[in-house]
C-alpha positions as CSV (number, residue, x, y, z in Angstrom):
1,M,3.9,5.4,-80.8
2,R,6.2,4.5,-77.9
3,K,5.3,6.3,-74.7
4,S,7.9,8.1,-72.6
5,I,8.5,6.9,-69.1
6,N,6.7,10.0,-67.7
7,Q,3.7,9.2,-69.8
8,R,3.6,5.6,-68.8
9,F,3.7,6.2,-65.1
10,S,1.5,9.2,-64.8
11,H,-1.9,7.4,-64.6
12,N,-2.9,8.2,-68.2
13,R,-2.1,11.9,-68.0
14,I,0.4,13.4,-70.4
15,V,3.3,14.8,-68.4
16,P,5.6,17.3,-70.2
17,Q,9.1,16.1,-70.9
18,A,11.9,18.1,-69.3
19,S,12.9,19.4,-72.8
20,Q,9.5,20.9,-73.1
21,L,9.7,22.9,-69.9
22,D,11.2,26.4,-69.5
23,L,13.7,25.6,-66.8
24,S,15.6,28.9,-67.0
25,Q,16.9,30.0,-63.5
26,D,14.6,33.1,-63.3
27,K,11.5,31.1,-64.0
28,I,12.4,28.5,-61.4
29,S,13.2,31.0,-58.7
30,H,10.0,32.9,-59.3
31,F,8.0,29.8,-59.3
32,V,9.6,28.6,-56.0
33,R,9.3,32.0,-54.4
34,G,5.6,32.2,-55.3
35,S,5.8,35.1,-57.7
36,S,2.4,36.4,-58.7
37,N,3.7,36.7,-62.3
38,I,3.9,32.9,-62.6
39,K,0.9,30.7,-61.9
40,M,1.2,27.1,-60.7
41,P,-0.4,24.8,-63.2
42,A,-4.0,24.1,-62.2
43,E,-3.5,20.3,-62.3
44,L,-0.6,20.6,-59.9
45,E,-2.4,23.0,-57.6
46,N,-5.5,20.7,-57.5
47,S,-3.5,17.6,-56.8
48,M,-1.8,19.3,-53.9
49,K,-5.2,20.0,-52.4
50,E,-6.3,16.4,-52.7
51,R,-6.2,14.2,-49.7
52,K,-3.5,11.6,-49.2
53,K,-4.0,8.3,-50.9
54,V,-4.5,5.5,-48.5
55,L,-2.9,2.0,-48.8
56,W,-5.3,-0.2,-46.9
57,V,-3.7,-3.4,-45.6
58,I,-5.9,-6.3,-44.6
59,G,-5.3,-9.9,-44.0
60,D,-3.9,-12.3,-41.4
61,S,-0.7,-12.6,-39.4
62,T,1.5,-12.4,-42.5
63,L,0.5,-8.7,-42.6
64,S,-0.5,-7.8,-39.1
65,S,1.2,-6.1,-36.2
66,F,1.6,-7.9,-32.9
67,N,1.4,-6.7,-29.3
68,D,2.8,-9.8,-27.7
69,K,5.9,-10.5,-25.7
70,Y,7.6,-13.3,-27.6
71,Y,11.3,-13.7,-27.3
72,Y,11.8,-12.0,-30.6
73,P,9.6,-9.2,-31.8
74,R,7.2,-10.4,-34.5
75,Y,5.4,-8.4,-37.2
76,G,3.8,-9.0,-40.5
77,Y,5.2,-7.3,-43.7
78,G,2.2,-4.9,-43.7
79,T,3.8,-3.1,-40.7
80,K,6.9,-2.2,-42.8
81,L,5.2,-1.0,-46.0
82,A,5.2,2.7,-45.0
83,A,9.0,2.7,-44.9
84,Y,9.0,2.1,-48.6
85,L,6.5,4.8,-49.5
86,D,6.7,8.6,-49.5
87,D,4.4,11.0,-47.6
88,A,1.8,11.0,-50.4
89,V,0.5,7.7,-49.2
90,E,-0.9,6.8,-45.8
91,V,-0.7,3.2,-44.8
92,K,-3.6,1.9,-42.7
93,N,-2.7,-1.6,-41.6
94,I,-5.8,-3.2,-40.1
95,A,-4.8,-6.8,-40.7
96,L,-5.6,-9.2,-37.9
97,S,-3.7,-12.4,-37.0
98,G,-5.6,-15.6,-37.3
99,R,-8.4,-14.3,-39.5
100,S,-9.6,-15.8,-42.8
101,S,-11.3,-13.9,-45.6
102,K,-14.6,-15.1,-44.0
103,S,-14.0,-14.4,-40.3
104,Y,-12.4,-10.9,-41.0
105,T,-15.9,-9.7,-42.1
106,T,-17.1,-10.0,-38.5
107,E,-14.5,-7.7,-37.1
108,P,-14.9,-3.9,-36.5
109,Q,-11.9,-3.4,-38.8
110,Y,-14.0,-4.7,-41.8
111,K,-16.5,-1.9,-41.2
112,E,-13.7,0.6,-40.9
113,L,-12.4,-0.6,-44.3
114,L,-15.8,-0.4,-46.0
115,D,-16.5,3.1,-44.6
116,G,-13.0,4.3,-45.3
117,M,-12.1,3.2,-48.8
118,K,-12.2,6.1,-51.3
119,K,-11.5,6.7,-55.0
120,G,-7.7,6.5,-55.7
121,D,-6.9,4.4,-52.6
122,F,-5.3,0.9,-52.8
123,L,-6.2,-2.3,-50.9
124,I,-3.7,-5.0,-50.3
125,I,-5.6,-8.3,-49.5
126,G,-3.5,-11.0,-47.9
127,F,-5.7,-13.9,-46.8
128,G,-5.3,-17.6,-47.5
129,H,-3.8,-19.9,-45.0
130,N,-6.5,-19.4,-42.4
131,D,-9.2,-20.1,-44.9
132,E,-8.3,-23.8,-44.9
133,K,-9.1,-24.1,-41.1
134,T,-12.0,-26.4,-40.5
135,E,-13.9,-24.2,-38.1
136,E,-17.2,-23.0,-39.7
137,G,-16.4,-19.4,-38.9
138,R,-13.1,-19.4,-40.9
139,Y,-13.3,-22.1,-43.6
140,T,-13.8,-21.3,-47.3
141,S,-13.7,-23.9,-49.9
142,P,-10.7,-23.9,-52.3
143,I,-12.9,-25.5,-55.0
144,G,-14.9,-23.3,-57.3
145,G,-14.8,-19.8,-58.7
146,R,-16.2,-16.5,-57.5
147,D,-19.7,-17.5,-58.6
148,K,-19.9,-20.4,-56.1
149,K,-21.0,-19.4,-52.6
150,G,-18.7,-20.5,-49.8
151,T,-15.5,-20.5,-51.9
152,F,-12.3,-18.7,-51.2
153,A,-12.6,-16.9,-54.6
154,A,-16.2,-15.8,-53.8
155,S,-15.2,-14.6,-50.4
156,L,-12.4,-12.5,-51.8
157,Y,-14.5,-11.1,-54.6
158,D,-17.8,-10.4,-52.7
159,N,-16.2,-9.1,-49.4
160,Y,-13.2,-7.2,-50.7
161,I,-12.6,-6.9,-54.4
162,K,-16.1,-5.8,-55.4
163,P,-16.5,-3.2,-52.6
164,A,-13.1,-1.8,-53.5
165,L,-13.9,-1.5,-57.2
166,D,-17.3,0.0,-56.4
167,V,-15.6,3.1,-54.9
168,S,-12.7,3.1,-57.4
169,C,-10.2,1.7,-54.9
170,T,-7.6,-0.6,-56.5
171,P,-7.5,-4.1,-55.0
172,I,-4.1,-5.9,-54.9
173,L,-4.2,-9.6,-54.2
174,C,-1.2,-10.9,-52.2
175,T,-2.7,-14.3,-51.5
176,P,-2.8,-17.2,-50.9
177,I,0.0,-18.2,-48.6
178,V,0.4,-22.0,-49.0
179,R,1.0,-24.4,-46.2
180,R,3.1,-27.5,-46.4
181,T,1.5,-30.7,-45.2
182,A,3.1,-33.1,-42.7
183,T,4.2,-35.3,-45.6
184,G,5.9,-32.4,-47.4
185,E,3.3,-31.9,-50.0
186,W,2.1,-28.5,-51.0
């Protein structure tokens, strides 16, 4: 059975089709005015009482905001996400320039993330190009999967994906950003 567009995009809840609703003018005006004769559906009432969903944004300079005085203002794309979302979502951009998936875990923003993620939230993870740095505090190996300690995959999974999934927050990987070498190789 083919699902309607409302059914597909309602997070597995069945949403009535417009043809199934009584949209007569008197019903709408009573509902809008708050008539005691017509009750708001319980699911709608409960969802209105829920807190806003949070879109957590973490990563490096590609997502972060800047407070510097370069000739042109600079900002990562994480600073502009709220312009594309409605008021039902609060964007918390706690990305930090220059951080790798490993070094970010030493920052106060990492604790804020772990303490703040809740069920129904989303987490955009944008690390990658600083993980190649050779400093011990930032480097993660590109070789190996999430089960091999010290790898980029393990750092992403252990530090971000698993903690998000543990609280029913949806992780979204927007990584890695690749760098070109001096010889033009990727």
